[in-house]
C-alpha positions in Angstrom: -29.3 -12.6 10.4 -28.0 -15.4 8.1 -30.7 -17.2 6.2 -29.8 -20.8 6.8 -32.3 -22.1 4.2 -30.0 -21.0 1.3 -26.4 -21.7 0.4 -23.8 -19.6 2.2 -20.4 -19.0 0.6 -17.8 -20.6 3.1 -15.2 -18.1 2.1 -17.3 -15.5 3.6 -19.0 -17.4 6.4 -15.9 -19.2 7.7 -12.6 -18.2 6.4 -11.9 -14.6 5.4 -11.4 -11.2 7.0 -14.1 -8.6 7.2 -11.7 -6.1 5.5 -11.4 -8.2 2.4 -15.1 -9.1 2.4 -16.0 -5.4 2.5 -13.9 -4.7 -0.6 -16.0 -7.2 -2.6 -19.3 -6.2 -1.0 -22.3 -4.8 -2.8 -22.0 -1.7 -0.7 -18.4 -1.0 -1.7 -19.0 -1.7 -5.3 -22.1 0.5 -5.7 -20.8 3.4 -3.7 -17.6 3.3 -5.8 -19.7 3.4 -8.9 -21.1 6.6 -7.6 -17.6 7.9 -6.8 -16.8 7.2 -10.4 -19.8 9.2 -11.6 -18.9 12.1 -9.2 -15.3 12.1 -10.5 -16.5 12.2 -14.1 -19.0 15.0 -13.5 -16.5 17.0 -11.4 -13.8 16.7 -14.0 -16.2 17.6 -16.8 -17.2 20.7 -14.8 -13.6 21.7 -14.1 -12.7 21.4 -17.8 -15.4 23.8 -18.7 -18.3 21.6 -19.8 -21.3 24.0 -19.3 -23.8 21.1 -19.1 -22.3 20.2 -15.7 -22.6 22.7 -12.9 -21.0 22.8 -9.4 -24.4 22.4 -7.9 -24.9 19.2 -9.7 -21.5 17.8 -8.6 -22.2 18.8 -5.0 -25.6 17.1 -5.1 -24.1 13.9 -6.4 -21.5 14.0 -3.6 -24.1 14.4 -0.9 -25.9 11.2 -1.9 -23.1 8.8 -2.6 -23.9 6.5 0.3 -27.7 6.7 0.0 -28.5 3.7 -2.2 -32.0 2.5 -2.5 -31.2 -1.2 -3.3 -34.8 -2.2 -3.6 -35.4 0.5 -6.2 -32.3 -0.5 -8.2 -33.2 -4.1 -8.1 -36.7 -3.5 -9.3 -35.4 -1.3 -12.2 -32.8 -3.9 -13.1 -35.5 -6.6 -13.3 -37.4 -4.3 -15.7 -34.6 -3.3 -18.0 -32.1 -6.1 -17.4 -29.1 -3.8 -17.0 -27.4 -3.3 -13.7 -25.5 -0.1 -14.4 -28.5 1.7 -15.9 -30.6 0.6 -13.0 -28.2 2.2 -10.6 -28.0 5.4 -12.8 -31.8 5.5 -12.4 -31.7 5.0 -8.6 -29.0 7.6 -8.2 -31.0 10.0 -10.3 -34.0 9.6 -8.0 -31.8 10.8 -5.1 -30.3 13.6 -7.1 -33.0 15.1 -9.4 -31.0 18.2 -10.1 -28.0 16.2 -11.4 -30.0 13.4 -12.9 -29.5 14.6 -16.5 -25.7 14.5 -16.4 -25.1 11.2 -14.5 -23.0 8.9 -16.6 -22.6 11.6 -19.3 -20.6 10.3 -22.3 -19.7 7.1 -20.4 -20.1 3.5 -21.1 -21.0 0.9 -18.5 -17.4 -0.2 -18.2 -16.4 3.2 -17.1 -17.9 2.4 -13.7 -17.4 -1.3 -13.8 -13.8 -1.4 -14.8 -12.6 1.5 -12.8 -14.4 0.1 -9.7 -12.9 -3.3 -10.3 -9.4 -1.7 -10.5 -10.0 0.3 -7.3 -11.1 -2.9 -5.5 -8.0 -4.8 -6.7 -5.7 -1.9 -5.7 -7.1 -1.9 -2.2 -7.2 -5.7 -1.9 -3.5 -5.9 -2.9 -2.7 -3.7 0.1 -4.4 -6.2 2.4 -2.5 -9.1 0.8 0.8 -7.2 1.1 0.1 -6.5 4.8 -0.6 -10.1 5.5 2.4 -11.3 3.6 4.7 -9.0 5.6 3.3 -10.3 8.8 3.9 -13.9 7.9 7.5 -13.0 7.0 7.8 -11.3 10.3 6.5 -14.3 12.3 8.8 -16.7 10.4 11.8 -14.4 10.9 11.2 -14.4 14.6 10.9 -18.2 14.6 14.0 -18.6 12.5 16.0 -16.4 14.8 14.9 -18.4 17.9 15.8 -21.8 16.3 18.7 -20.8 14.0 21.1 -23.2 15.7 18.8 -26.1 16.7 19.9 -29.1 14.6 17.2 -31.2 13.0 17.1 -34.1 10.6 17.0 -33.0 7.0 14.9 -34.8 4.4 15.3 -35.3 0.7 12.6 -37.3 -1.1 11.1 -37.5 2.5 14.0 -39.8 3.4 16.5 -38.9 6.1 19.3 -36.8 4.8 22.1 -34.7 6.4 21.0 -32.5 9.3 20.1 -28.9 8.9 18.6 -26.5 11.6 15.0 -25.7 12.3 15.8 -22.0 11.6 17.5 -22.7 8.3 14.6 -24.9 7.1 12.2 -22.1 7.7 14.2 -19.5 5.9 13.2 -21.4 2.8 9.6 -20.4 3.4 10.6 -16.8 3.9 12.5 -16.8 0.7 9.4 -17.9 -1.2 7.3 -15.2 0.5 9.7 -12.4 -0.2 9.6 -13.4 -3.9 5.8 -13.2 -3.6 6.0 -9.8 -2.0 8.2 -8.6 -4.8 5.7 -9.9 -7.4 2.9 -8.1 -5.5 4.8 -4.8 -5.5 5.4 -5.2 -9.2 1.7 -6.0 -9.8 0.7 -2.9 -7.8 2.5 -0.8 -10.5 0.5 -2.5 -13.2 -2.9 -1.7 -11.7 -3.8 1.5 -13.6 -7.1 3.3 -14.2 -9.2 2.5 -17.2 -10.1 6.2 -17.0 -12.7 7.8 -19.3 -12.3 6.0 -22.7 -15.9 5.7 -24.1 -17.7 2.8 -25.6 -14.9 1.0 -27.5 -11.9 3.0 -26.1 -11.9 5.8 -28.7 -13.3 8.6 -26.5 -15.6 9.6 -29.3 -18.5 10.7 -27.1 -16.2 12.8 -24.9 -14.6 14.4 -28.0 -18.1 15.3 -29.1 -19.0 16.8 -25.7 -15.9 18.9 -25.8 -16.5 20.0 -29.4 -13.5 18.3 -30.9 -11.0 19.5 -28.3 -8.6 16.6 -28.1 -6.5 18.2 -25.4 -9.5 18.5 -23.0 -10.4 14.9 -23.7 -6.9 13.8 -22.7 -7.1 15.9 -19.6 -10.5 14.4 -18.7 -9.0 10.9 -18.9 -6.1 11.9 -16.5 -8.2 14.0 -14.2 -10.9 11.4 -13.6 -8.2 8.8 -12.9 -6.4 11.1 -10.5 -9.7 11.8 -8.6 -10.2 8.1 -8.3 -6.8 7.7 -6.6 -4.7 6.4 -9.6 -1.2 7.6 -10.4 -1.3 6.1 -13.9 -3.8 5.0 -16.6 -4.0 2.5 -19.4 -3.2 4.7 -22.3 -5.3 2.6 -24.7 -8.1 0.2 -24.0 -11.0 -1.5 -25.8 -14.3 -1.3 -23.9 -12.6 -2.8 -20.8 -9.2 -2.6 -19.3 -7.0 -5.4 -20.6 -7.9 -8.8 -19.1 -4.2 -9.6 -19.4 -3.9 -7.8 -16.0 -6.4 -10.2 -14.5 -4.4 -13.1 -15.7 -1.2 -11.7 -14.1 -3.1 -10.9 -10.9 -4.3 -14.5 -10.7 -0.9 -15.9 -11.3 0.6 -13.7 -8.6 -2.0 -14.6 -6.0 -1.7 -18.3 -7.0 2.1 -18.0 -6.3 1.3 -17.1 -2.7 -1.0 -20.1 -2.6 1.9 -22.3 -3.8 4.2 -20.9 -1.1 1.7 -21.4 1.6 0.9 -24.9 0.4 4.5 -26.1 0.7 4.7 -24.7 4.2 1.4 -26.3 5.3 2.3 -29.8 3.8 5.7 -29.7 5.5 4.0 -28.8 8.8 1.6 -31.7 8.4 4.5 -34.1 7.8 6.5 -32.8 10.8 3.4 -33.1 12.9 3.2 -36.8 12.1 6.8 -37.1 13.3 5.8 -35.2 16.5 8.8 -32.9 16.1 6.9 -29.7 15.2 3.2 -28.7 15.3 0.9 -25.8 14.6 -0.8 -24.2 17.6 -3.3 -26.4 19.3 -5.9 -24.8 21.6 -6.4 -26.1 25.1 -10.0 -27.2 24.5 -9.5 -28.1 20.8 -10.9 -31.5 19.7 -8.7 -33.4 17.3 -11.2 -36.2 16.6 -14.7 -37.1 17.6 -13.7 -40.7 18.2 -10.0 -40.7 18.9 -9.5 -38.4 21.9 -5.7 -38.4 21.7 -5.6 -37.0 18.2 -3.9 -33.6 17.5 -4.8 -33.2 13.8 -3.0 -30.3 12.0 -6.4 -29.0 11.0 -5.3 -25.4 10.2 -2.5 -26.6 8.0 -4.9 -29.0 6.3 -7.4 -26.2 5.8 -4.6 -24.0 4.3 -3.7 -26.8 1.9 -7.2 -27.2 0.7 -7.8 -23.5 0.2 -4.4 -23.2 -1.6 -5.4 -26.1 -3.9 -8.5 -24.1 -4.9 -6.5 -21.0 -5.6 -3.9 -22.8 -7.6 -6.6 -23.9 -10.0 -7.9 -20.4 -10.8 -5.3 -18.9 -13.2 -6.4 -21.2 -16.0 -9.8 -19.4 -16.0 -8.2 -16.0 -16.2 -5.9 -17.1 -19.0 -8.8 -18.4 -21.0 -10.8 -15.2 -20.5 -7.9 -13.0 -21.5 -7.3 -15.1 -24.6 -11.0 -15.0 -25.6 -11.5 -11.2 -25.6 -12.5 -10.7 -29.2 -11.5 -7.4 -30.7 -12.7 -4.5 -28.4 -14.7 -6.7 -26.0 -16.9 -9.8 -25.6 -19.2 -10.5 -22.6 -18.0 -14.0 -21.8 -15.7 -12.4 -19.2 -18.5 -11.0 -17.1 -20.1 -13.9 -15.2 -16.8 -15.8 -14.6 -15.0 -12.7 -13.4 -17.8 -11.9 -10.9 -17.0 -15.2 -9.2 -13.3 -15.7 -9.8 -11.9 -12.3 -9.1 -13.5 -12.2 -5.7 -12.6 -15.8 -5.0 -8.9 -15.2 -5.9 -8.5 -12.4 -3.4 -10.7 -14.0 -0.8 -8.8 -17.3 -1.0 -5.5 -15.5 -0.8 -6.9 -13.6 2.3 -8.0 -16.8 4.0 -4.7 -18.5 3.2 -2.6 -15.7 4.6 -4.8 -15.3 7.7 -4.2 -18.9 8.5 -0.5 -18.6 7.7 -0.2 -15.7 10.1 -2.1 -17.6 12.8 0.0 -20.8 12.5 3.3 -19.0 12.4 2.5 -16.9 15.4 3.0 -19.8 17.7 4.7 -22.8 16.1 5.4 -25.6 18.6 8.8 -27.4 18.5 9.8 -30.5 20.4 13.6 -30.6 20.7 13.7 -34.0 22.5 11.8 -35.7 19.7 14.1 -33.9 17.2 17.1 -35.2 19.1 15.7 -38.8 19.1 15.4 -38.8 15.3 18.8 -37.3 14.8 20.5 -39.9 17.0 18.7 -42.8 15.2 20.1 -41.6 11.9 23.5 -40.2 12.9 25.4 -43.5 12.7 24.7 -43.6 8.9 25.4 -39.9 8.5 28.8 -40.3 10.3 30.1 -43.0 8.0 32.2 -40.6 5.8 33.7 -39.0 8.9 34.5 -42.5 10.3 36.0 -43.5 6.9 38.3 -40.5 7.0 39.3 -41.2 10.6 40.2 -44.8 9.7 42.5 -43.5 6.9 44.2 -41.2 9.4 45.0 -44.3 11.4 46.7 -46.0 8.5 43.9 -48.0 6.9 43.1 -48.2 3.2 40.2 -46.0 2.2 38.9 -48.6 -0.3 39.1 -51.4 2.3 37.4 -49.3 5.0 34.7 -48.2 2.5 33.8 -51.8 1.8 33.7 -52.7 5.5 31.6 -49.7 6.4 29.2 -50.3 3.5 28.6 -53.9 4.4 27.9 -53.1 8.0 25.7 -50.1 7.0 23.5 -52.3 4.8 23.2 -55.0 7.5 22.3 -52.5 10.2 19.7 -50.9 7.9 18.1 -54.2 7.2 17.9 -55.0 10.9 16.1 -51.8 11.5 13.6 -52.3 8.7 13.1 -56.1 9.0 13.4 -56.7 12.7 12.5 -53.3 14.2 15.9 -53.2 15.8 17.6 -50.0 16.9 20.5 -48.7 14.7 23.5 -50.6 16.0 25.9 -49.6 13.2 28.6 -48.2 15.5 28.6 -51.4 17.6 29.0 -53.5 14.5 31.9 -51.4 13.4 33.5 -51.5 16.8 33.3 -55.3 16.9 35.0 -55.7 13.5 38.8 -56.1 14.1 39.5 -54.3 10.8 38.1 -51.1 12.2 40.7 -49.3 14.4 38.3 -47.8 16.8 36.6 -48.8 20.1 32.9 -48.1 20.6 33.6 -45.1 22.9 35.8 -43.6 20.3 33.1 -44.0 17.6 30.5 -42.5 19.8 32.8 -39.6 20.4 33.0 -38.9 16.7 29.3 -38.2 16.6 28.7 -36.8 20.1 28.5 -33.2 18.9 26.1 -33.6 16.0 26.0 -29.8 15.3 29.1 -30.4 13.3 27.0 -32.1 10.7 24.8 -29.0 10.0 27.6 -27.1 8.2 26.8 -23.4 8.0 23.1 -23.7 8.6 23.1 -21.5 11.7 25.4 -18.9 10.2 23.3 -18.9 6.9 20.2 -18.3 8.9 21.5 -15.3 10.8 23.1 -13.9 7.6 19.9 -14.3 5.7 17.8 -12.7 8.4 20.2 -9.8 8.8 21.1 -9.1 5.2 17.9 -9.9 3.4 14.8 -10.2 5.7 15.5 -7.3 8.0 15.7 -4.7 5.2 12.3 -5.9 3.9 10.7 -5.7 7.3 12.2 -2.3 7.9 10.8 -1.1 4.6 7.3 -2.3 5.6 7.5 -1.8 9.4 4.2 0.1 9.3 2.4 -3.0 8.1 3.5 -5.3 10.9 0.8 -6.2 13.5 -3.0 -5.8 13.8 -3.9 -8.7 11.6 -7.5 -9.9 11.8 -7.8 -13.6 12.6 -9.8 -15.7 10.1 -10.2 -18.6 12.5 -14.0 -18.5 12.9 -14.3 -22.2 13.5 
């Protein structure tokens, strides 16, 4: 039961998936430490180190999950060293193997390799969520590929686009993020068995100067821990440059999601598009009519936090003196977990929102028709020239009436009557019905937006989804409140 008298981390209590929480849990960390000790002992035995027997290795394997946390905590309080406290607790469960636990290793053997295992598994969860957002948006884009909507530049009305085309921009950002994640996965390598400052001196001593066996130990331990490659050289820790790149990559996902969420909030204000809104959901405690975009707002806030983390990782990487300094420890305990948990929370929300985006075509049509007279002025200008009028004269006429109509809208709250103004001007060779006819089919103003959408989905997005089809579906919802 939750102890409500102490602070609870909201990322855990409110926002993130159990799968991501588990990876950063004490249970996963300390059982993985033990997996590291088992891999080391087993590799030492297989390479002929007589100090380590098969019976010792089997004993260690049998007790990986039997952690006496109370005993470990009491020992840590006494000796003020978490790794050695857990070596002690493990040894109490495995008395036969106790003499060889952690043999030749430094603390960072278990700490770094475990951190890398956690990150490797966490990236799999991130990638799965990313693929599912891409899938949801691709379905949405396909459904609304041809629905014209008002475009915006500088959040001012611009030429029309389509709802589907606009959302391909979000997919494009996410596919870039996915490519960065897949590149990052290749960079997550094992620290392996490197010794205290990365020289493998203790292992060289154990194997009586046999350099070949020490190299084999490094590779064998790493393979047993599930790594395909290792950092060939390290100091005491794996390079914190990797952490910096990890934070930058995760932050990029935050930036992509932030743009989507802010756009959704702006569209919600216009009542043209909304995030899902539950039947019993309350938008405001006082204003009963409110439909606040709370999920998008939450996503924006979480992304803002994530966007601020890379600076910490950069500073840590830059301040690793020589083979290692300990000022990376405390901040990494917080920031590495937060970076992945924030990304998880953001993507869970992104999946949820994109699973059921609401579109209001009538409201979209209303905004389009209000702005179309201005957008059609170039077409009207060309049509006037085709009827024998001077382009320069017609440009001045249309400009004067456009300015007047715009001022009437802003100053008097009038509707946009530009076409009526032009029709009543004897210099313009068109009646009002003819001018209305010029803009009746406003899909002509969207250019190739619909075609671009289908082309992008078919040629770029579909191959990505096909490659990752096994990741689509079965996403845990983070919407706990």
